[in-house]
PDB file with SEQRES, HELIX, SHEET and CRYST1 records, atoms N, CA, C and O in Angstrom:
SEQRES   1 A   87  UNK UNK UNK UNK UNK UNK UNK UNK UNK UNK UNK UNK UNK          
SEQRES   2 A   87  UNK UNK UNK UNK UNK UNK UNK UNK UNK UNK UNK UNK UNK          
SEQRES   3 A   87  UNK UNK UNK UNK UNK UNK UNK UNK UNK UNK UNK UNK UNK          
SEQRES   4 A   87  UNK UNK UNK UNK UNK UNK UNK UNK UNK UNK UNK UNK UNK          
SEQRES   5 A   87  UNK UNK UNK UNK UNK UNK UNK UNK UNK UNK UNK UNK UNK          
SEQRES   6 A   87  UNK UNK UNK UNK UNK UNK UNK UNK UNK UNK UNK UNK UNK          
SEQRES   7 A   87  UNK UNK UNK UNK UNK UNK UNK UNK UNK                          
SHEET    1 AA1 5 UNK A  18  UNK A  28  0                                        
SHEET    2 AA1 5 UNK A  34  UNK A  44 -1                                        
SHEET    3 AA1 5 UNK A  50  UNK A  61 -1                                        
SHEET    4 AA1 5 UNK A  64  UNK A  71 -1                                        
SHEET    5 AA1 5 UNK A  74  UNK A  81 -1                                        
CRYST1    1.000    1.000    1.000  90.00  90.00  90.00 P 1           1          
ATOM      1  N   UNK A   1       8.580  22.710  21.068  1.00  0.00           N  
ATOM      2  CA  UNK A   1       8.102  21.515  21.602  1.00  0.00           C  
ATOM      3  C   UNK A   1       6.972  21.898  22.628  1.00  0.00           C  
ATOM      4  O   UNK A   1       7.058  22.869  23.380  1.00  0.00           O  
ATOM      5  N   UNK A   2       5.956  21.073  22.583  1.00  0.00           N  
ATOM      6  CA  UNK A   2       4.763  21.300  23.494  1.00  0.00           C  
ATOM      7  C   UNK A   2       5.153  20.768  24.898  1.00  0.00           C  
ATOM      8  O   UNK A   2       6.173  20.113  25.110  1.00  0.00           O  
ATOM      9  N   UNK A   3       4.277  21.100  25.793  1.00  0.00           N  
ATOM     10  CA  UNK A   3       4.431  20.559  27.170  1.00  0.00           C  
ATOM     11  C   UNK A   3       4.317  19.124  27.291  1.00  0.00           C  
ATOM     12  O   UNK A   3       4.935  18.541  28.182  1.00  0.00           O  
ATOM     13  N   UNK A   4       3.567  18.491  26.458  1.00  0.00           N  
ATOM     14  CA  UNK A   4       3.317  17.057  26.506  1.00  0.00           C  
ATOM     15  C   UNK A   4       4.387  16.173  25.806  1.00  0.00           C  
ATOM     16  O   UNK A   4       4.224  14.960  25.675  1.00  0.00           O  
ATOM     17  N   UNK A   5       5.466  16.818  25.371  1.00  0.00           N  
ATOM     18  CA  UNK A   5       6.604  16.112  24.828  1.00  0.00           C  
ATOM     19  C   UNK A   5       6.473  15.814  23.360  1.00  0.00           C  
ATOM     20  O   UNK A   5       7.380  15.185  22.816  1.00  0.00           O  
ATOM     21  N   UNK A   6       5.462  16.193  22.692  1.00  0.00           N  
ATOM     22  CA  UNK A   6       5.328  16.027  21.210  1.00  0.00           C  
ATOM     23  C   UNK A   6       6.273  16.898  20.453  1.00  0.00           C  
ATOM     24  O   UNK A   6       6.555  18.039  20.818  1.00  0.00           O  
ATOM     25  N   UNK A   7       6.757  16.318  19.374  1.00  0.00           N  
ATOM     26  CA  UNK A   7       7.736  17.035  18.506  1.00  0.00           C  
ATOM     27  C   UNK A   7       6.968  17.407  17.256  1.00  0.00           C  
ATOM     28  O   UNK A   7       6.212  16.588  16.734  1.00  0.00           O  
ATOM     29  N   UNK A   8       7.144  18.633  16.761  1.00  0.00           N  
ATOM     30  CA  UNK A   8       6.553  19.081  15.539  1.00  0.00           C  
ATOM     31  C   UNK A   8       7.625  19.071  14.451  1.00  0.00           C  
ATOM     32  O   UNK A   8       8.636  19.769  14.533  1.00  0.00           O  
ATOM     33  N   UNK A   9       7.367  18.253  13.428  1.00  0.00           N  
ATOM     34  CA  UNK A   9       8.294  18.107  12.355  1.00  0.00           C  
ATOM     35  C   UNK A   9       7.816  18.948  11.189  1.00  0.00           C  
ATOM     36  O   UNK A   9       6.674  18.828  10.744  1.00  0.00           O  
ATOM     37  N   UNK A  10       8.707  19.806  10.696  1.00  0.00           N  
ATOM     38  CA  UNK A  10       8.313  20.688   9.546  1.00  0.00           C  
ATOM     39  C   UNK A  10       8.830  20.036   8.248  1.00  0.00           C  
ATOM     40  O   UNK A  10       9.883  19.399   8.223  1.00  0.00           O  
ATOM     41  N   UNK A  11       8.036  20.227   7.163  1.00  0.00           N  
ATOM     42  CA  UNK A  11       8.307  19.728   5.858  1.00  0.00           C  
ATOM     43  C   UNK A  11       9.616  20.496   5.405  1.00  0.00           C  
ATOM     44  O   UNK A  11       9.699  21.718   5.533  1.00  0.00           O  
ATOM     45  N   UNK A  12      10.598  19.754   4.889  1.00  0.00           N  
ATOM     46  CA  UNK A  12      11.785  20.432   4.449  1.00  0.00           C  
ATOM     47  C   UNK A  12      11.594  21.297   3.183  1.00  0.00           C  
ATOM     48  O   UNK A  12      12.404  22.172   2.876  1.00  0.00           O  
ATOM     49  N   UNK A  13      10.533  21.026   2.492  1.00  0.00           N  
ATOM     50  CA  UNK A  13      10.229  21.826   1.239  1.00  0.00           C  
ATOM     51  C   UNK A  13       9.306  22.980   1.525  1.00  0.00           C  
ATOM     52  O   UNK A  13       9.576  24.108   1.112  1.00  0.00           O  
ATOM     53  N   UNK A  14       8.158  22.707   2.265  1.00  0.00           N  
ATOM     54  CA  UNK A  14       7.131  23.727   2.444  1.00  0.00           C  
ATOM     55  C   UNK A  14       7.245  24.525   3.780  1.00  0.00           C  
ATOM     56  O   UNK A  14       6.684  25.606   3.956  1.00  0.00           O  
ATOM     57  N   UNK A  15       8.013  23.899   4.694  1.00  0.00           N  
ATOM     58  CA  UNK A  15       8.101  24.515   6.059  1.00  0.00           C  
ATOM     59  C   UNK A  15       6.750  24.503   6.838  1.00  0.00           C  
ATOM     60  O   UNK A  15       6.543  25.368   7.688  1.00  0.00           O  
ATOM     61  N   UNK A  16       5.898  23.614   6.586  1.00  0.00           N  
ATOM     62  CA  UNK A  16       4.659  23.535   7.356  1.00  0.00           C  
ATOM     63  C   UNK A  16       4.677  22.233   8.184  1.00  0.00           C  
ATOM     64  O   UNK A  16       5.345  21.275   7.794  1.00  0.00           O  
ATOM     65  N   UNK A  17       3.961  22.184   9.311  1.00  0.00           N  
ATOM     66  CA  UNK A  17       3.951  20.961  10.117  1.00  0.00           C  
ATOM     67  C   UNK A  17       3.459  19.723   9.371  1.00  0.00           C  
ATOM     68  O   UNK A  17       2.450  19.763   8.666  1.00  0.00           O  
ATOM     69  N   UNK A  18       4.174  18.651   9.539  1.00  0.00           N  
ATOM     70  CA  UNK A  18       3.855  17.374   8.866  1.00  0.00           C  
ATOM     71  C   UNK A  18       2.937  16.548   9.728  1.00  0.00           C  
ATOM     72  O   UNK A  18       2.961  16.683  10.951  1.00  0.00           O  
ATOM     73  N   UNK A  19       2.120  15.689   9.126  1.00  0.00           N  
ATOM     74  CA  UNK A  19       1.249  14.743   9.833  1.00  0.00           C  
ATOM     75  C   UNK A  19       1.969  13.411   9.995  1.00  0.00           C  
ATOM     76  O   UNK A  19       2.765  13.036   9.134  1.00  0.00           O  
ATOM     77  N   UNK A  20       1.700  12.677  11.105  1.00  0.00           N  
ATOM     78  CA  UNK A  20       2.360  11.425  11.381  1.00  0.00           C  
ATOM     79  C   UNK A  20       1.442  10.279  11.055  1.00  0.00           C  
ATOM     80  O   UNK A  20       0.278  10.304  11.454  1.00  0.00           O  
ATOM     81  N   UNK A  21       1.914   9.273  10.346  1.00  0.00           N  
ATOM     82  CA  UNK A  21       1.166   8.115   9.959  1.00  0.00           C  
ATOM     83  C   UNK A  21       1.861   6.859  10.266  1.00  0.00           C  
ATOM     84  O   UNK A  21       3.066   6.837  10.515  1.00  0.00           O  
ATOM     85  N   UNK A  22       1.098   5.786  10.250  1.00  0.00           N  
ATOM     86  CA  UNK A  22       1.689   4.393  10.369  1.00  0.00           C  
ATOM     87  C   UNK A  22       0.970   3.564   9.356  1.00  0.00           C  
ATOM     88  O   UNK A  22      -0.252   3.631   9.223  1.00  0.00           O  
ATOM     89  N   UNK A  23       1.789   2.727   8.591  1.00  0.00           N  
ATOM     90  CA  UNK A  23       1.241   1.853   7.599  1.00  0.00           C  
ATOM     91  C   UNK A  23       1.726   0.405   7.889  1.00  0.00           C  
ATOM     92  O   UNK A  23       2.902   0.181   8.176  1.00  0.00           O  
ATOM     93  N   UNK A  24       0.791  -0.562   7.807  1.00  0.00           N  
ATOM     94  CA  UNK A  24       1.078  -1.986   8.064  1.00  0.00           C  
ATOM     95  C   UNK A  24       0.806  -2.759   6.788  1.00  0.00           C  
ATOM     96  O   UNK A  24      -0.294  -2.696   6.239  1.00  0.00           O  
ATOM     97  N   UNK A  25       1.832  -3.506   6.304  1.00  0.00           N  
ATOM     98  CA  UNK A  25       1.679  -4.393   5.132  1.00  0.00           C  
ATOM     99  C   UNK A  25       2.003  -5.781   5.636  1.00  0.00           C  
ATOM    100  O   UNK A  25       2.952  -5.987   6.392  1.00  0.00           O  
ATOM    101  N   UNK A  26       1.140  -6.786   5.169  1.00  0.00           N  
ATOM    102  CA  UNK A  26       1.298  -8.191   5.462  1.00  0.00           C  
ATOM    103  C   UNK A  26       1.543  -8.911   4.149  1.00  0.00           C  
ATOM    104  O   UNK A  26       0.882  -8.701   3.132  1.00  0.00           O  
ATOM    105  N   UNK A  27       2.579  -9.805   4.249  1.00  0.00           N  
ATOM    106  CA  UNK A  27       2.982 -10.645   3.078  1.00  0.00           C  
ATOM    107  C   UNK A  27       3.022 -12.084   3.434  1.00  0.00           C  
ATOM    108  O   UNK A  27       3.300 -12.413   4.587  1.00  0.00           O  
ATOM    109  N   UNK A  28       2.753 -12.997   2.483  1.00  0.00           N  
ATOM    110  CA  UNK A  28       2.995 -14.397   2.621  1.00  0.00           C  
ATOM    111  C   UNK A  28       4.288 -14.711   1.922  1.00  0.00           C  
ATOM    112  O   UNK A  28       4.494 -14.277   0.788  1.00  0.00           O  
ATOM    113  N   UNK A  29       5.160 -15.447   2.556  1.00  0.00           N  
ATOM    114  CA  UNK A  29       6.469 -15.776   2.027  1.00  0.00           C  
ATOM    115  C   UNK A  29       6.380 -17.134   1.325  1.00  0.00           C  
ATOM    116  O   UNK A  29       5.694 -18.032   1.812  1.00  0.00           O  
ATOM    117  N   UNK A  30       7.085 -17.301   0.153  1.00  0.00           N  
ATOM    118  CA  UNK A  30       7.020 -18.580  -0.587  1.00  0.00           C  
ATOM    119  C   UNK A  30       7.663 -19.665   0.221  1.00  0.00           C  
ATOM    120  O   UNK A  30       7.314 -20.837   0.079  1.00  0.00           O  
ATOM    121  N   UNK A  31       8.590 -19.302   1.062  1.00  0.00           N  
ATOM    122  CA  UNK A  31       9.249 -20.360   1.936  1.00  0.00           C  
ATOM    123  C   UNK A  31       8.461 -20.698   3.165  1.00  0.00           C  
ATOM    124  O   UNK A  31       8.931 -21.453   4.016  1.00  0.00           O  
ATOM    125  N   UNK A  32       7.252 -20.146   3.281  1.00  0.00           N  
ATOM    126  CA  UNK A  32       6.342 -20.395   4.373  1.00  0.00           C  
ATOM    127  C   UNK A  32       6.457 -19.349   5.418  1.00  0.00           C  
ATOM    128  O   UNK A  32       7.467 -18.646   5.434  1.00  0.00           O  
ATOM    129  N   UNK A  33       5.533 -19.185   6.275  1.00  0.00           N  
ATOM    130  CA  UNK A  33       5.509 -18.174   7.282  1.00  0.00           C  
ATOM    131  C   UNK A  33       4.980 -16.895   6.739  1.00  0.00           C  
ATOM    132  O   UNK A  33       4.628 -16.792   5.564  1.00  0.00           O  
ATOM    133  N   UNK A  34       4.923 -15.909   7.609  1.00  0.00           N  
ATOM    134  CA  UNK A  34       4.421 -14.602   7.233  1.00  0.00           C  
ATOM    135  C   UNK A  34       5.464 -13.468   7.465  1.00  0.00           C  
ATOM    136  O   UNK A  34       6.468 -13.660   8.151  1.00  0.00           O  
ATOM    137  N   UNK A  35       5.203 -12.351   6.901  1.00  0.00           N  
ATOM    138  CA  UNK A  35       6.105 -11.157   7.082  1.00  0.00           C  
ATOM    139  C   UNK A  35       5.213  -9.969   7.260  1.00  0.00           C  
ATOM    140  O   UNK A  35       4.238  -9.799   6.528  1.00  0.00           O  
ATOM    141  N   UNK A  36       5.537  -9.137   8.234  1.00  0.00           N  
ATOM    142  CA  UNK A  36       4.694  -7.961   8.467  1.00  0.00           C  
ATOM    143  C   UNK A  36       5.685  -6.739   8.520  1.00  0.00           C  
ATOM    144  O   UNK A  36       6.667  -6.743   9.263  1.00  0.00           O  
ATOM    145  N   UNK A  37       5.378  -5.728   7.714  1.00  0.00           N  
ATOM    146  CA  UNK A  37       6.217  -4.580   7.725  1.00  0.00           C  
ATOM    147  C   UNK A  37       5.390  -3.361   8.227  1.00  0.00           C  
ATOM    148  O   UNK A  37       4.303  -3.082   7.722  1.00  0.00           O  
ATOM    149  N   UNK A  38       5.938  -2.662   9.220  1.00  0.00           N  
ATOM    150  CA  UNK A  38       5.249  -1.521   9.766  1.00  0.00           C  
ATOM    151  C   UNK A  38       6.140  -0.322   9.504  1.00  0.00           C  
ATOM    152  O   UNK A  38       7.292  -0.296   9.937  1.00  0.00           O  
ATOM    153  N   UNK A  39       5.611   0.681   8.788  1.00  0.00           N  
ATOM    154  CA  UNK A  39       6.351   1.884   8.437  1.00  0.00           C  
ATOM    155  C   UNK A  39       5.688   3.084   9.151  1.00  0.00           C  
ATOM    156  O   UNK A  39       4.495   3.328   8.968  1.00  0.00           O  
ATOM    157  N   UNK A  40       6.421   3.792   9.921  1.00  0.00           N  
ATOM    158  CA  UNK A  40       5.956   5.055  10.537  1.00  0.00           C  
ATOM    159  C   UNK A  40       6.645   6.237   9.871  1.00  0.00           C  
ATOM    160  O   UNK A  40       7.866   6.285   9.727  1.00  0.00           O  
ATOM    161  N   UNK A  41       5.804   7.192   9.469  1.00  0.00           N  
ATOM    162  CA  UNK A  41       6.388   8.280   8.612  1.00  0.00           C  
ATOM    163  C   UNK A  41       5.600   9.525   8.809  1.00  0.00           C  
ATOM    164  O   UNK A  41       4.472   9.531   9.302  1.00  0.00           O  
ATOM    165  N   UNK A  42       6.293  10.661   8.369  1.00  0.00           N  
ATOM    166  CA  UNK A  42       5.669  11.977   8.402  1.00  0.00           C  
ATOM    167  C   UNK A  42       5.273  12.295   6.955  1.00  0.00           C  
ATOM    168  O   UNK A  42       5.980  11.912   6.024  1.00  0.00           O  
ATOM    169  N   UNK A  43       4.147  12.994   6.762  1.00  0.00           N  
ATOM    170  CA  UNK A  43       3.710  13.388   5.430  1.00  0.00           C  
ATOM    171  C   UNK A  43       3.248  14.779   5.444  1.00  0.00           C  
ATOM    172  O   UNK A  43       2.520  15.217   6.335  1.00  0.00           O  
ATOM    173  N   UNK A  44       3.698  15.512   4.398  1.00  0.00           N  
ATOM    174  CA  UNK A  44       3.290  16.963   4.351  1.00  0.00           C  
ATOM    175  C   UNK A  44       1.889  17.071   3.761  1.00  0.00           C  
ATOM    176  O   UNK A  44       1.600  16.474   2.724  1.00  0.00           O  
ATOM    177  N   UNK A  45       1.023  17.834   4.419  1.00  0.00           N  
ATOM    178  CA  UNK A  45      -0.349  17.968   3.911  1.00  0.00           C  
ATOM    179  C   UNK A  45      -0.403  18.852   2.659  1.00  0.00           C  
ATOM    180  O   UNK A  45      -1.410  18.842   1.950  1.00  0.00           O  
ATOM    181  N   UNK A  46       0.637  19.601   2.379  1.00  0.00           N  
ATOM    182  CA  UNK A  46       0.620  20.533   1.279  1.00  0.00           C  
ATOM    183  C   UNK A  46       1.234  19.855  -0.008  1.00  0.00           C  
ATOM    184  O   UNK A  46       0.570  19.797  -1.043  1.00  0.00           O  
ATOM    185  N   UNK A  47       2.450  19.369   0.069  1.00  0.00           N  
ATOM    186  CA  UNK A  47       3.085  18.843  -1.077  1.00  0.00           C  
ATOM    187  C   UNK A  47       3.163  17.294  -1.203  1.00  0.00           C  
ATOM    188  O   UNK A  47       3.513  16.740  -2.246  1.00  0.00           O  
ATOM    189  N   UNK A  48       2.814  16.637  -0.069  1.00  0.00           N  
ATOM    190  CA  UNK A  48       2.752  15.211  -0.097  1.00  0.00           C  
ATOM    191  C   UNK A  48       4.082  14.516   0.175  1.00  0.00           C  
ATOM    192  O   UNK A  48       4.159  13.288   0.134  1.00  0.00           O  
ATOM    193  N   UNK A  49       5.091  15.266   0.443  1.00  0.00           N  
ATOM    194  CA  UNK A  49       6.440  14.642   0.651  1.00  0.00           C  
ATOM    195  C   UNK A  49       6.392  13.865   1.947  1.00  0.00           C  
ATOM    196  O   UNK A  49       5.780  14.276   2.933  1.00  0.00           O  
ATOM    197  N   UNK A  50       7.105  12.656   1.907  1.00  0.00           N  
ATOM    198  CA  UNK A  50       7.142  11.790   3.110  1.00  0.00           C  
ATOM    199  C   UNK A  50       8.538  11.734   3.628  1.00  0.00           C  
ATOM    200  O   UNK A  50       9.497  11.849   2.865  1.00  0.00           O  
ATOM    201  N   UNK A  51       8.675  11.550   4.990  1.00  0.00           N  
ATOM    202  CA  UNK A  51       9.927  11.352   5.610  1.00  0.00           C  
ATOM    203  C   UNK A  51       9.743  10.154   6.545  1.00  0.00           C  
ATOM    204  O   UNK A  51       8.951  10.214   7.485  1.00  0.00           O  
ATOM    205  N   UNK A  52      10.463   9.086   6.289  1.00  0.00           N  
ATOM    206  CA  UNK A  52      10.289   7.854   7.080  1.00  0.00           C  
ATOM    207  C   UNK A  52      10.975   8.068   8.489  1.00  0.00           C  
ATOM    208  O   UNK A  52      12.129   8.488   8.584  1.00  0.00           O  
ATOM    209  N   UNK A  53      10.235   7.770   9.505  1.00  0.00           N  
ATOM    210  CA  UNK A  53      10.745   7.842  10.868  1.00  0.00           C  
ATOM    211  C   UNK A  53      11.247   6.513  11.288  1.00  0.00           C  
ATOM    212  O   UNK A  53      12.347   6.458  11.839  1.00  0.00           O  
ATOM    213  N   UNK A  54      10.549   5.421  11.083  1.00  0.00           N  
ATOM    214  CA  UNK A  54      10.977   4.120  11.538  1.00  0.00           C  
ATOM    215  C   UNK A  54      10.290   3.019  10.716  1.00  0.00           C  
ATOM    216  O   UNK A  54       9.144   3.163  10.291  1.00  0.00           O  
ATOM    217  N   UNK A  55      11.020   1.918  10.506  1.00  0.00           N  
ATOM    218  CA  UNK A  55      10.546   0.747   9.838  1.00  0.00           C  
ATOM    219  C   UNK A  55      10.694  -0.515  10.722  1.00  0.00           C  
ATOM    220  O   UNK A  55      11.782  -0.761  11.242  1.00  0.00           O  
ATOM    221  N   UNK A  56       9.680  -1.276  10.891  1.00  0.00           N  
ATOM    222  CA  UNK A  56       9.840  -2.577  11.663  1.00  0.00           C  
ATOM    223  C   UNK A  56       9.407  -3.675  10.692  1.00  0.00           C  
ATOM    224  O   UNK A  56       8.392  -3.579  10.003  1.00  0.00           O  
ATOM    225  N   UNK A  57      10.213  -4.695  10.677  1.00  0.00           N  
ATOM    226  CA  UNK A  57       9.980  -5.883   9.834  1.00  0.00           C  
ATOM    227  C   UNK A  57       9.933  -7.084  10.730  1.00  0.00           C  
ATOM    228  O   UNK A  57      10.903  -7.353  11.438  1.00  0.00           O  
ATOM    229  N   UNK A  58       8.833  -7.826  10.730  1.00  0.00           N  
ATOM    230  CA  UNK A  58       8.666  -9.066  11.533  1.00  0.00           C  
ATOM    231  C   UNK A  58       8.527 -10.186  10.600  1.00  0.00           C  
ATOM    232  O   UNK A  58       7.639 -10.211   9.749  1.00  0.00           O  
ATOM    233  N   UNK A  59       9.457 -11.178  10.763  1.00  0.00           N  
ATOM    234  CA  UNK A  59       9.464 -12.405   9.877  1.00  0.00           C  
ATOM    235  C   UNK A  59       9.308 -13.617  10.735  1.00  0.00           C  
ATOM    236  O   UNK A  59      10.011 -13.774  11.733  1.00  0.00           O  
ATOM    237  N   UNK A  60       8.374 -14.498  10.353  1.00  0.00           N  
ATOM    238  CA  UNK A  60       8.288 -15.790  10.992  1.00  0.00           C  
ATOM    239  C   UNK A  60       9.210 -16.776  10.349  1.00  0.00           C  
ATOM    240  O   UNK A  60       9.236 -16.961   9.132  1.00  0.00           O  
ATOM    241  N   UNK A  61       9.997 -17.429  11.248  1.00  0.00           N  
ATOM    242  CA  UNK A  61      10.972 -18.412  10.788  1.00  0.00           C  
ATOM    243  C   UNK A  61      10.827 -19.722  11.596  1.00  0.00           C  
ATOM    244  O   UNK A  61      10.138 -19.733  12.615  1.00  0.00           O  
ATOM    245  N   UNK A  62      11.445 -20.786  11.169  1.00  0.00           N  
ATOM    246  CA  UNK A  62      11.348 -22.009  12.047  1.00  0.00           C  
ATOM    247  C   UNK A  62      11.917 -21.835  13.448  1.00  0.00           C  
ATOM    248  O   UNK A  62      11.495 -22.509  14.387  1.00  0.00           O  
ATOM    249  N   UNK A  63      12.884 -20.918  13.581  1.00  0.00           N  
ATOM    250  CA  UNK A  63      13.496 -20.701  14.889  1.00  0.00           C  
ATOM    251  C   UNK A  63      12.657 -19.749  15.753  1.00  0.00           C  
ATOM    252  O   UNK A  63      12.827 -19.755  16.972  1.00  0.00           O  
ATOM    253  N   UNK A  64      11.796 -18.962  15.205  1.00  0.00           N  
ATOM    254  CA  UNK A  64      10.971 -18.025  15.951  1.00  0.00           C  
ATOM    255  C   UNK A  64      10.677 -16.824  15.086  1.00  0.00           C  
ATOM    256  O   UNK A  64      10.649 -16.906  13.858  1.00  0.00           O  
ATOM    257  N   UNK A  65      10.461 -15.717  15.744  1.00  0.00           N  
ATOM    258  CA  UNK A  65      10.127 -14.420  15.069  1.00  0.00           C  
ATOM    259  C   UNK A  65      11.333 -13.569  15.067  1.00  0.00           C  
ATOM    260  O   UNK A  65      11.943 -13.336  16.110  1.00  0.00           O  
ATOM    261  N   UNK A  66      11.723 -13.061  13.823  1.00  0.00           N  
ATOM    262  CA  UNK A  66      12.883 -12.182  13.698  1.00  0.00           C  
ATOM    263  C   UNK A  66      12.335 -10.799  13.502  1.00  0.00           C  
ATOM    264  O   UNK A  66      11.558 -10.534  12.585  1.00  0.00           O  
ATOM    265  N   UNK A  67      12.775  -9.881  14.424  1.00  0.00           N  
ATOM    266  CA  UNK A  67      12.340  -8.456  14.344  1.00  0.00           C  
ATOM    267  C   UNK A  67      13.535  -7.617  13.947  1.00  0.00           C  
ATOM    268  O   UNK A  67      14.610  -7.710  14.540  1.00  0.00           O  
ATOM    269  N   UNK A  68      13.322  -6.782  12.913  1.00  0.00           N  
ATOM    270  CA  UNK A  68      14.344  -5.916  12.402  1.00  0.00           C  
ATOM    271  C   UNK A  68      13.727  -4.489  12.526  1.00  0.00           C  
ATOM    272  O   UNK A  68      12.619  -4.205  12.072  1.00  0.00           O  
ATOM    273  N   UNK A  69      14.534  -3.628  13.174  1.00  0.00           N  
ATOM    274  CA  UNK A  69      13.997  -2.216  13.379  1.00  0.00           C  
ATOM    275  C   UNK A  69      15.027  -1.307  12.687  1.00  0.00           C  
ATOM    276  O   UNK A  69      16.227  -1.454  12.922  1.00  0.00           O  
ATOM    277  N   UNK A  70      14.583  -0.387  11.853  1.00  0.00           N  
ATOM    278  CA  UNK A  70      15.469   0.621  11.186  1.00  0.00           C  
ATOM    279  C   UNK A  70      14.992   2.022  11.544  1.00  0.00           C  
ATOM    280  O   UNK A  70      13.829   2.390  11.373  1.00  0.00           O  
ATOM    281  N   UNK A  71      15.975   2.793  12.059  1.00  0.00           N  
ATOM    282  CA  UNK A  71      15.598   4.186  12.431  1.00  0.00           C  
ATOM    283  C   UNK A  71      16.842   5.029  12.295  1.00  0.00           C  
ATOM    284  O   UNK A  71      17.904   4.632  12.773  1.00  0.00           O  
ATOM    285  N   UNK A  72      16.748   6.111  11.696  1.00  0.00           N  
ATOM    286  CA  UNK A  72      17.855   7.101  11.473  1.00  0.00           C  
ATOM    287  C   UNK A  72      19.098   6.431  10.914  1.00  0.00           C  
ATOM    288  O   UNK A  72      20.222   6.765  11.291  1.00  0.00           O  
ATOM    289  N   UNK A  73      18.884   5.485  10.013  1.00  0.00           N  
ATOM    290  CA  UNK A  73      20.004   4.828   9.348  1.00  0.00           C  
ATOM    291  C   UNK A  73      20.553   3.650  10.106  1.00  0.00           C  
ATOM    292  O   UNK A  73      21.401   2.929   9.580  1.00  0.00           O  
ATOM    293  N   UNK A  74      20.104   3.426  11.324  1.00  0.00           N  
ATOM    294  CA  UNK A  74      20.590   2.304  12.094  1.00  0.00           C  
ATOM    295  C   UNK A  74      19.693   1.122  12.074  1.00  0.00           C  
ATOM    296  O   UNK A  74      18.479   1.299  11.979  1.00  0.00           O  
ATOM    297  N   UNK A  75      20.178  -0.027  12.152  1.00  0.00           N  
ATOM    298  CA  UNK A  75      19.395  -1.217  12.105  1.00  0.00           C  
ATOM    299  C   UNK A  75      19.687  -2.140  13.354  1.00  0.00           C  
ATOM    300  O   UNK A  75      20.834  -2.422  13.700  1.00  0.00           O  
ATOM    301  N   UNK A  76      18.619  -2.558  13.962  1.00  0.00           N  
ATOM    302  CA  UNK A  76      18.726  -3.443  15.126  1.00  0.00           C  
ATOM    303  C   UNK A  76      17.966  -4.719  14.760  1.00  0.00           C  
ATOM    304  O   UNK A  76      16.968  -4.699  14.040  1.00  0.00           O  
ATOM    305  N   UNK A  77      18.492  -5.841  15.296  1.00  0.00           N  
ATOM    306  CA  UNK A  77      17.915  -7.188  14.993  1.00  0.00           C  
ATOM    307  C   UNK A  77      17.691  -7.905  16.287  1.00  0.00           C  
ATOM    308  O   UNK A  77      18.528  -7.847  17.188  1.00  0.00           O  
ATOM    309  N   UNK A  78      16.579  -8.579  16.393  1.00  0.00           N  
ATOM    310  CA  UNK A  78      16.200  -9.370  17.543  1.00  0.00           C  
ATOM    311  C   UNK A  78      15.523 -10.621  17.070  1.00  0.00           C  
ATOM    312  O   UNK A  78      14.702 -10.592  16.152  1.00  0.00           O  
ATOM    313  N   UNK A  79      15.878 -11.756  17.717  1.00  0.00           N  
ATOM    314  CA  UNK A  79      15.202 -13.010  17.401  1.00  0.00           C  
ATOM    315  C   UNK A  79      14.475 -13.510  18.690  1.00  0.00           C  
ATOM    316  O   UNK A  79      15.080 -13.720  19.741  1.00  0.00           O  
ATOM    317  N   UNK A  80      13.160 -13.680  18.533  1.00  0.00           N  
ATOM    318  CA  UNK A  80      12.352 -14.223  19.631  1.00  0.00           C  
ATOM    319  C   UNK A  80      12.174 -15.735  19.343  1.00  0.00           C  
ATOM    320  O   UNK A  80      11.465 -16.119  18.414  1.00  0.00           O  
ATOM    321  N   UNK A  81      12.833 -16.574  20.161  1.00  0.00           N  
ATOM    322  CA  UNK A  81      12.839 -17.975  19.937  1.00  0.00           C  
ATOM    323  C   UNK A  81      11.566 -18.625  20.340  1.00  0.00           C  
ATOM    324  O   UNK A  81      10.912 -18.183  21.285  1.00  0.00           O  
ATOM    325  N   UNK A  82      11.178 -19.715  19.615  1.00  0.00           N  
ATOM    326  CA  UNK A  82       9.952 -20.434  19.979  1.00  0.00           C  
ATOM    327  C   UNK A  82      10.285 -21.368  21.145  1.00  0.00           C  
ATOM    328  O   UNK A  82      11.367 -21.953  21.178  1.00  0.00           O  
ATOM    329  N   UNK A  83       9.398 -21.505  22.065  1.00  0.00           N  
ATOM    330  CA  UNK A  83       9.597 -22.417  23.224  1.00  0.00           C  
ATOM    331  C   UNK A  83       8.509 -23.447  23.173  1.00  0.00           C  
ATOM    332  O   UNK A  83       7.328 -23.104  23.224  1.00  0.00           O  
ATOM    333  N   UNK A  84       8.871 -24.689  23.076  1.00  0.00           N  
ATOM    334  CA  UNK A  84       7.913 -25.729  23.022  1.00  0.00           C  
ATOM    335  C   UNK A  84       7.876 -26.367  24.449  1.00  0.00           C  
ATOM    336  O   UNK A  84       8.883 -26.917  24.896  1.00  0.00           O  
ATOM    337  N   UNK A  85       6.768 -26.295  25.130  1.00  0.00           N  
ATOM    338  CA  UNK A  85       6.555 -26.799  26.455  1.00  0.00           C  
ATOM    339  C   UNK A  85       5.915 -28.172  26.360  1.00  0.00           C  
ATOM    340  O   UNK A  85       5.017 -28.422  25.556  1.00  0.00           O  
ATOM    341  N   UNK A  86       6.442 -29.090  27.256  1.00  0.00           N  
ATOM    342  CA  UNK A  86       5.871 -30.429  27.221  1.00  0.00           C  
ATOM    343  C   UNK A  86       4.403 -30.410  27.681  1.00  0.00           C  
ATOM    344  O   UNK A  86       4.029 -29.635  28.562  1.00  0.00           O  
ATOM    345  N   UNK A  87       3.614 -31.239  27.096  1.00  0.00           N  
ATOM    346  CA  UNK A  87       2.192 -31.315  27.501  1.00  0.00           C  
ATOM    347  C   UNK A  87       1.976 -32.039  28.737  1.00  0.00           C  
ATOM    348  O   UNK A  87       0.836 -32.173  29.183  1.00  0.00           O  
TER     349      UNK A  87                                                      
END                                                                             
């Protein structure tokens, strides 16, 4: 580990340091609203193998925004409620 707290992840196949990436995908849902998926992952520059670090899924619903986070096999869910303020 470096002094700045960064972690070096080695490819399980090649044993070389992997690069860290983030990918964002946007979808329209047939039921209305939008869905955004953010995937953070490591990728080997030699063999191309990927290891997912974290996935975030944001869905727009009538109740508000639903955020689902997956990391290390665990899933957490949060709902951000819409607040309508009188004019």
